[in-house]
N, C-alpha and C positions, 0 to 999 in steps of 0.2 A: 814562329814567334820567338823561340829561344835565341836564335842568332840575332834577332833585332834587339832584344833586351840586353844581350851581353856581346855585342858585336866587337871583336878585337880590332877592327879597322876604324871604329868610331873615333874621329879626331878629338872629340871632347872627353874621351874616356881617360886621357892621361897615360902615364907609364903603366905597363902591364903589372898588375899586382902579382907578387911571387910568394914563395914559401915563407919569406921573411915577414910579409904582411900577415900570413896565417899565424905565425908564431906570435906576433904582436897581439893579434885578436885573441888567441888562446890565453896568453898571459893576462890580458885585460879581464877576460871572463873568470879566470882563476882568482884574480884579485877581488873581483866582485863577490865571488863565492866566500872568500875568507872574511870580507867585510860584513857580509850578511850573517855569516856564522857567528861572528863576534857580537853583532847586534842582537841576534837571537839569544845568545847566552846572557847578555846584559839585561834584556827586557823581561825574562822569565818565560814560563811555559804554561801558565794557568789558562784553561780553555775559555774562550769567549770574553776574556777580561784584558788581555794585553794586546792592544792594537799594534804596538810596535813589534811584538813577536810574530803576529800574523803577517805583517808586511815583510819582516825578515825572512819568514818561511817562503813567501812568494819570491823574494829576491834570490833565495837559494835555488828554487826551482827554475827560475829564469836562467841563471848562469849554468846550471846543470844541463838544461835542455840545449843551450847553445854550444857548450863543450861537446856534448854527445853528438849533436848534429854535425859539428865540424869533423869529429873523428869519423863519422860515416861518409860524408861527402868527399873529404880530402884524405881518406885513408891511404892512398898510394904514396903520399908525401910524409907519412908518419911511421915510426917504428911499429911494425906489425904486431909483435908480441905485446907491447905496451898498450897499443890501441885496442886490440881484441880483448885484452884482459880488463880494461877499464870500462868499455862500453856497456856490458851487461850490469855492472855495478852502478853506473849512472842511471840506467833505466830503472833498476830497483829503487834507487833513492828518489828519483823524480816521481815514480808511481806511488811510493809510500807517502811522500809529503803532500801529494795532491788529493788524497781521498777524503780527509776531513773537510776541506773546502768544498769538494764536489758534493758531499752529502748535504752540507748546509745550504748550498746554492739550489740543489734539487728540491729540498723541502720548501724553501722560499718560493721557488717557481710554482710548485704544485699548489701551495696554499693561496697564492695570488690568483692562480687560474681558477681554483674552486670558488673564490670570492667573486671573481668576475662572472663566472657561469651561473652562480646561484643568486647573485644580486644581494648577498648579505654577508655578514661576518662569519668566518670559520674559525676553527681552533687556532689561537695565536701561536706564532713561532716563538721559540726560545730566544733569549737575549743574544744578539750578535748575528742572528740569521739574516736579518734584513739588510745588513751592510756588507755582505760577502762579495758583491761586485761582479757576480757572474750572471746576473739576470739579463735576459735579452733586451735589445733596444726596441721598446714597445712601438715607437713611432715607425721605425723601419719595418717591423713585422706587419703592422697594420697596412702600410703601403704595399708590402708584398702580397698580402691577402687581397687587397683591392685589385692589384694587377693580375693576380692568379685567377680571380673569378669569385663567384659568390661563396660565402662561408658555408661550413657544414650546417645541417639543419639545426635550428635552435631547439635545445632540449626542453622537456616539460619542466619549467622552473619550479612549479609547485612540488612535484615529486623530488626534484633535485635538491631543493632547500631542505627537505626532511632528512636526507642522508648526508648532506654536505658537511655538517658539523662533525658527525661521527666519522666520516671519511677523512676529514682533516685531522681529527684526533688520532686515528689509526696511523696515518702517514707520519704524523709527528712522533708517535711512539717508535715506529719502525726506523725512521731515518735518523732520529736523534740517538737511538741506541747504536745504529751503524756509525754515526758521527763520533760518538763517545769511544767506540772501539777503535775507530781509525785514529783518533787522537792518541789513545794509549799506544797503539802500534807505532805511530810516528815518534812518540817519546822514547819508546824502547829502541827503535832504530837509531835515533840520534845518540843514544848512550851505548850503542853496541860496538864491539871491536870491528865489525864489518864497516860501520860508518867511519870510524876513526882511521881505518886503512884507506878508505876513499878520500877522506879529508887530507890525510898525509900526502897522498899522490897528487891531489890538486894543489896543495901547498908547494910542492916541488915544481909543479907546472907553472906556477906564478913567476918562477925565475928561470926555468930550464924546460924548453919544449923539445921532445925527442924527434926531430926531423930526420929524414933520410939524408944521405950525403948529397944528393942532387937537388933536394927540395928548395934550398934557399934561392936558387936562381930559376926555378920552374914556374911558368905562368899558371896561375890558379884558374883562369877563365875557362879552359876546356872542361875542367871538373865541375865548375859551377853551371856551365851550359848543359852538361850531362844530367845534372840534378833537375834543371828546368825541363829538359826533354822528358824525363821520367814523369814529371808532373803533367805535362801536356798530353802525354800518352794515356795516363790514367784518367784525365778529364775526358779525353776523346772516347774512352770506353764507357763513360757514364750514360745512363739513359736520360739525357737531357730533354728529349722530346716529351717523355712522360712526366718530367718535372713541371711541365706547364699545366698539369691538371691537379688542382688542390686536393681532390678527394681520392684516396687510394684504398680501395676496399680490401685488397689483399693484405695490406699492412694492418688494418684493423682486425681482420679475421685471425691473422697470426698472433697478434698481441693478446687477444682475449681467449686464445685456445689454451689447453692445459700445458702446451709446450713452453717451458720457461727460457728456451734458448734465445739469443739475440735475433732480431729480425734480419733475415738474409739480405734484404734490400739495402740495409744501412752500411754494411761492411765496406763496399767500394767507396762510399762517400767519406767514411772515417779515414780510409787510406789516402784519399785525395787531401784531406785536411793535414795529415802527417807529412805528405810530400810537399804541400804548400809551405809548411813550416820549415822543412829542410831547404827549400828554395829561398825563402826569406833570409834564413840564417847564412846561407851560402853567399848571398848578396851583401850581407853585413860584413863578412870577412873581406870582401872585395872593396866595398865602397864606404864602410864605416857608417856614420850617422846619416849620410845621404840616402842610404838604402831604405831607411824608414820613411822617406818622403813619398814613396810610391803608394798613392792613395788607392789605386785600383787593387793592389795586392792586399792592402789592409781591409778593404771593403769585402773582397772575396773571402778573406780569412774570417771576418766577423760573421758572414752568412754561414760558413761551415761550423763555426763555434755554436751558433744558434741551432744548427741542425743537430750537433752532438748533444747539446743540452736538452732539446726537446725529445730526442730519441731516448735518452737515458731517463727522462722524467716519465715518458709514456711507459717504459718498461717497469718503472717503480710503481706506477698506478696499476698496471696489470698484475704485478706481483702482489700488491696489497689486496686486489680483488680476489686473489686465490686463497686468501686467509680463510681457514675453516670457520664455519658457523657464524659468519657475519650476517647482519640483517639485510634483507633484499634492498631496502632503500640505500644502504651504504654501498652495496655492490653496484647498484644503478649509478650512484654518483661517481664511483670510481671508473665505471665503464664510460660515462660521459667525459670524464677527465682524460682518460686514455685516448678517446677519439679526438678530443681537443688538441692534445699534444702531438698526435700523429698528423693532424692538420697543420700544426706549427712546423713539423718536419717538412711537409710538402711545400709550405710557404718559404722556408729557408732554402730549399732546393731551387725553387723558382727564382728567388733573389740571387742566388749564386749563378744560375743560368744567365740571368739578365746581365749581371756584372761581368761574367766571363766573356759573353758575346761582345759586349762593348769593348773589352780589353783586346780581343782578337781583331776587331775591326780597326781600333785605333793604332795597332801595331802593324 
C-alpha cells in the first residue's frame, strides 16, 4: 500500500519533492508557531475566558507537532545535533500544552455519558468545558455500535440514577483540579527559560533550516514511504479480528481491578495513532495542502482519536471508583460509566478496522 500511495513513478505526482521542499515546510510551520505565540500573548491567559488564547494554544501545539514529526521522519536530511537536541524539547512543550484541554474534554465526555446512561441531569461542567471540541462524533460512534453488534447490557437505571449525580460531582472535582493544575503548569512553562530557548530556536528556523549538505537535492519520497511502511506494519500487528467484537471482558476486568496502570491492550492502538500522525505530516511536507484531502486517512485518524479519548475517560472513571469511602451507589455509577467507555473503545477499534480495510482494498 505504501508504494501505491507514494509511488515515485506516478506521472501525476509532478517533480520529486526534495530537501528544499522540506525546508519550506519547516519554515512555514515555524512561522505559524511565532504567529500563534504572538496571538497567545495578546489575548491573555485567564482560564476558561479567553477563547482566542485557547485557539492560540491549539495553533502552537499544531505547529510544534508538525515540526517534531518532520524532524523524526526526515532526520537524515537535517543536522543531527540540532535535530536530536530540539525533538525532546518539542515533545515536552506539546505534552505540557495539551493537558489542560485533555482534562476539560475528558470531564465533558464523562458527564455527557453519565447523563445518557442515567437518563437525567448530572453535576454540570464548569464554564468552558462544553466547548473544548474534543468530544467524539456521536453519530459515527452510534453507527459503529450498530455495525459492531448489540450494545452492552443496559444498567439498572434506578440504581444508576441514585449514584450518577454524586459520581458526576466527584469526577468534576477531580478533573477540574487536574485541569487547574495543568493550566498552572502550562503558564509556568510558557514563562520559563526552557520555553524561551525553544521559541528562540524556532524563530531561527523560520528563516534558516539546518539541512545537510546533500539534502537540498535529495528526494523526500523514500523517507515518507518508510514512515508509511512503519504505520502499515503496526496496523498489521493489531488484533483487528477481535476488534469486531464490541464487548471486551478482559478490558473491563483490568480497568476495575486495583491495578492503576494503563490497559495493556490500548498501547498498540495508541502507537498506531502516533504513526498515522507521522504519516500524515510526512505527506504534508511532500504535497502541501493536497495531503489534507485524503479523506480515508482523516477518517482513520478520527477513529483512533475517539479510541484514545474513550480509553482515557474509562481510566478516569476507574480511578474515581477507587476513591476511598465513596458510597456504593456512586461506585456503581462509576463502574457502569467505565464499562460504557470501554465499549466506546471497542466501537472505535471496529470503526478503524472498517475504514482501514476499505483503504487497503481501494489501493
